[in-house]
N, C-alpha and C positions, 0 to 999 in steps of 0.2 A: 435953383434953375441952372446954376453953373454946372452942377453935378450931372444933371440930365443931359446937358449939351455934351459933356465929355464922354458919356456912355454912347451917345449916338456916333460920335467921331471914332470911337475905338471898337465899334460893333463888328466892323469887317475884319479888324485885326484879330479878334478872338472868336471868330465864327466857328472854328473847328471844335471848340469846346462845346458848342451847342449841338453837335451832330448826335443823332439818335442811334443808340446801340441796338442792333437787331440780334437776338439770341440764335445760336446755331441749332439746327434741327436735331431732335433727339432720336438715337438708334439703339435704345436699351435692349430690346428683344433680340435684335440681331447679335449684339455683343454677347448676351447671355447664351445664345445657341452656340456661337463659336467657342466660347469658353467651355461649355459642357462637352462639346465634341473633342476639344483638345484634351480635356481631363480623362475622358473615356479611352482615347487612343493611348495616352500615356499609361493609364492603368493596365491596359492590355499588354503593352510592351513590358511594363514592370513585372506583370504576372508571368509572362513567357520566360523572361530572363531569370526570375526567381526560381521557377520550376526547373529550368535547365541546371542552374547552379545547385539546387537542392538534390536533384537526382544524381548529379555528378559527384557530389560530396558523399552521398549514401553509398554509391558504387565503390568509391575509393575506400570508405570506412569498412564496408563489407569485406573487401579483399584483405584488408589488414586484420579484421577480426578472425577470418577463416584461418589465417596463418598463425594466430596466437591463441585462439580459444578452441577447446575440444567441443565437438557437436554433442548436444544432450541426447539421451535415449528417448526415442519417440515411438508412438504407436504405429501400427501398420497403416497402409493407405486407406483413405476414407471410403473408397469404393467397396470395401468389405461389408459395409452396413447393408447393402442390398443383396448379399449372398445369404443363402439359408444356413442355419446353424447345423453343423455336421460334426461328428465325432472325429477327433484327430486320429488318423490311422497310423499304424506302425509301418515303417519302411523297412522291409526285410533286407534290402541291400545295405542298410546302414549298420546292421548288426551281424556279426560273424559268430556262428555257434562256437561256444567254448572260449570266446574272447572275454577277458576280464573287464575291459572298458565297456563293452556292450551290456554285460550283466549288471554293471553298476550304474547304468544310465537311467535316470528317472525324470519324468516330467514334473516340473515345478510349477508353483502358482504363477511365477513370473513368465514362464513359457506360455501358459494359457492366456495370461493377461495381454501379452504382446500380440497374440493371434487375433483378438477381437477388440473392437472399440466399445465404448460405453453403451451405445445403442444396441449392439449385439447382446451384451449382458442383460440389458433390460428386457429384450425380447425373449432371451432364454429363461429368465426367471418368471416371466409372464406365462410361458408355455408350461413350465414346471408347476406353477400354481394351478393352472387349468387341469393338468394331469392329476394332481392331488384331489381336486374336486371330483373328477370322473371316477377315481379309484374308491371313493367313499361308498359306492354301491356294492362293492365286493368286500368291504372291510366292516368289522363289527368290534364292539367293546365287550370283552369277557369280564364278568365280575364274579370272583370266587368268594363266596360267603363262608367263613370258617367257623365262627361260633357267635354266641350272644354274650355280651359282657353283663355282669351283675350290677355294676355301678350305675350306669345310665341306661341300661336295657337297649343298647344300640348294637346293631350287627357289625362285626369286625370283618371287613372285606378288603379285597385287593383287586385292582383293575388292570387289565392287560389287553393286548391286541388279539384279534381273531381274523382269519382269512377264509372266505367262502370258497371251497375248492370243488364242491360237487352239489348240484341241485337235482333232486329227484321228486317224483310225484308225492311220496310220503314224507321224505326227510330232506333236510339241508345239512350238509356236513361242513364242519368248521375246524380248521387247523389252528392250534394255539400253543402257547408255551406251557409245557408240562409242569415246570417248577412253580408256576404261578397258581396252579389249580390243584396240585396233588394232595393238599391237606384240606380241601374245601368240603363242607357238608352239603352245600347247594351251589349250583352254578347257573348264572343268568347271562343272557346275551342281549345286548342293546344294538339295534340297527341304526342306520343313518338318520332316521326320523324320530329317534328316541322310542321306537316301538320295542318293548322289552318282554322277553319270553324265557321260560325255563329251558335249560339245556341238559342233555344227558351225556355223561362221560362214556366213551366207547373203548378207546385203546390208547396206548402210548409207546414211545420208543425211548429207552433210557439213554442210549448213546448220543442221540441228537437233541434230547429234551423236547421232543415234539409230542403233542397229544391231539386226539381227535374227539370233537363233540358232535352231537347231532341234535337238531331241533325239528319238531313236528311241523310240517308245512302248513297244516290247517290251524296251527296256533298263531299264525301271522295275520295281521290285518291285510286287506286286499291292496291298499295303497302301498304296502311294503313289498308284497309279492311281485307286483308289476314292475318294481324298480330295481330290486336286488339282482345281482348277476355273479356268475362264477369268475374267479380270478383267472387270468390268462397266464399260464406258466410258460416261460420262454426257455428255449435251448440255450443255455448260457456258456457253453464250452468255448465260444469264439470271442468272448469279451477280453479286452486287454487294457493296458495302461492308458489313462486319459479318457476312458469311457464315462460320460456323465451318468450319475445315479441320483435317485430321489428316495430318501428314507421316509417311511410312513408308519402309522400306528402310534407308537410312543417312543420314538428314537431318542428324544432328549429327556425322557422320563415323564412327560406330560401327554395325556391322551389327546389324540387328534392333532399332534404336532407333525412338523415335517422338517427335514434337513436336506441340504443340497450339497453335493460334492462330486468327486470323481474317483475312479479306481487308480491306485497309486503303484501297484505292482502286479506281476503275473500271478496266476492262481497258484496257491501253495497247497501241496498235498499233505493232509493230516490223516495219519493212519489210525484206524480204530479197530476194534475186534471184528475179525472176518471181513474187513474192507477198508475203504478210505473215503474221505470227504474232501471237497475242494473249498479252500478258504481264500477270500479276497479282502485286502486291506483298502480302506478309503482315506480320503483327505479330511474326514470329519473327526472331530475330537470324541474320544470315548466317554460315554456316560454310563456308570455302573448300574444305573436304574433304567437305562434305555431298553426298549423292547419293540419289536415290529419286523418290518420286511423292507426290501429294496425293490424298486422298479426301474426300468430303463426309460428312455425318452419316448417310447411308444406305449408306456403304461403297463408293460408286461413284467410279471414278477420274476426277478433274477436271483433272489436269495433271501435268507432268513437271518436277521441280526443274531449274533452269538457272542457270548463272553467267555466261551471255552477256548482252549488251545492257545492261550496267550503266553508269551514268554517275556523276558526282560526287555526285549527290543521293541515290543509293540503294546506296552501297557496302556498307552494313551491314544490308541488308534481304534476307531470303530470298524468292526469287521463283520462279514456275513458269509454264511455257508452257501455254496453254489447249489441252486435249485435243481440243476440237472442230475447231480449225484444224490439228491434227496428223493428223487422220484420213486425208486424201489421201496424206500421206507414209507412214503406217503401212500403208495398203492397197497402195501401190506396193512396199513392202518385202515384204509377204506374197505378192504376186503375182510377185515376183522380176523385176520390170521396172524399167528405168531411167526416171526422169522426164525428159520432154523439156526442152530447155534453149534459152531465148530470149536471156537475158543482159541484162535491164534491171531497174533498181530504180525502182518507180513509187509514186505516192501519189494519193489522191483529189484531184480538182480542187476547190478552194474557190470560193465564189461570187466573191470578190474577184479571184482569179487568172483565173477565167473571163471576167470583164468586161475585164481587162487584155488578155487574149489574144483577145477577141471570140469565145469558144467557150462554148456552152451546157452541154456535157457532155463527158465523157472522163476519161482518167487521165493524170496528168502524169509524164513521165519525169524522174527526179532524177539518175540515173546510168546509164551504159552500160558494161558490162564489156568491157575491151579484148580484141580478137580473138574476141568472141562472135558468133553469127549476126546479132544486131541491129546490132552495131558494123560488121560487114562490109557490111551493106546500107545503111549511112549514117545510122542513127538516132543522135541525140545528145541530151544533157540539154537540157530545155526544150521538147522536142517533146510534143505531146498526141496520144494514141491515142484515136480516137473510134469506130472500128469494128474488129471482128475477124471475118473470114469472113462479112461482110455483116450482122453483128449489132451494133447500137449498144451500147456499154458505158460505164458511169459509175462503176465501182468496181473495186478490186483483186480482190475476190472473184470478179467476172465474168471477169477475166483468168485467175485460178487455175482456174476451172471449165473454161474453154476449153483451158487447158494440160493438164488432166486427161484430156481427150478425145483428146489427141494422143499419138503415139509418136515417138521419135527418128527423124529422116528425113522426117517429114511436113512439108507446106508450110502456112504460115499467112499469110493475106492481111490486111494492116493498112492502115487509113486513118489518116494522121497529119496534124496541122496544125502548121505552123511559121511563125514571124513573121519570121525572117531569111532572106535569100537569098544573101548574099555569103559567109557564113562556111562553109557546108557545100554545096558545089556538087552533091553527089549528089542532094540533095532541094531542089526549088525552093520558093519562098515560097508559102504558101497550103496547100491540101489536096492530098494526094498518096497514091496507093496503092502499097504496097510488098509484095512477096511474099518471105517469109523461110523458109528451110529450117532446121528445128529440129535441133539436135544431140541 
């Protein structure tokens, strides 16, 4: 009882302890929103400052690198990819005639690589592949069957290229490699669709190793006749270094193969009996079993692959004969006529040789074939031919043109100039007219 009385007396003294604590109102969402806003603002400020510092450091580092590091070799500007593929042209102003530097200047693989980016090369090879597909309608495979073996009773044959150069109502004429078919007992021609027919040998030219076959038109299937077409022969005199070329036929020794490259040098004159041929070197490696022809970027035939006329400097280079200077030979084969034969090898007369010989124009005889019509009439190496049939000549092309107008058995009047008189008694010193009967 006493305890309860004491509690009552001290109740007022400890009343503050009995006050009720009221909790503060909660603002959690508002705090979270403010915190988020502050975080975003700080992030933005940090990003701006970081970007500025990063760019400034890169700029300063770039300046330092440019001063201390050489710039690497780079390709041309990327806007070249939208430009059409064109042949690099010679700039006449860059070369001076007779200059040693200009004559030794050659386009290299690196020069061409710098000119075009990778997409340009992809486009070029795609175009070349399409050209090869289109050319197959004027190209055939020639199979020369030589004999029959006794061991396995199998035909011994050799395959090479053929080019359709003339289509007539009765016959189709095909140009091919004479060395591949000269010993054949039978010759067959296979067209693009594997249609195979018998071919007849017509004519050949030994100097160029070209031969002509003919196939009867009515021996072909209709599906073949409607597709095949004549090869388009181009005037190839204007070709120069850097011209893209496509080799077809069997350029790598395999039938229906193709090789891509470019011409590496100006046309080289190769003198043959009674004329000359034009030879072009390419960037393509030589294959001793290669056979076929070359076309340009328009699909026109520009030359025939050859392994002749090689010397120590071009043993590993694939070359071709200029189709323009082969035209007279091809025409003679088509017409079934034999080319007239004089029997001399000649070259253009240089200005220095002209001064030494006291001759202003003419063609210089470098060799005379033994027992030829020219040899029998007394022509010898060192003579200069100044006129043929009353017309002055100063080039081998002029001789070839005159020869093309003749037939075997025709006579040709020559004016020659000789500096010696004791060595060859048939022709006196000075100027002399000689009449030669061509074989």
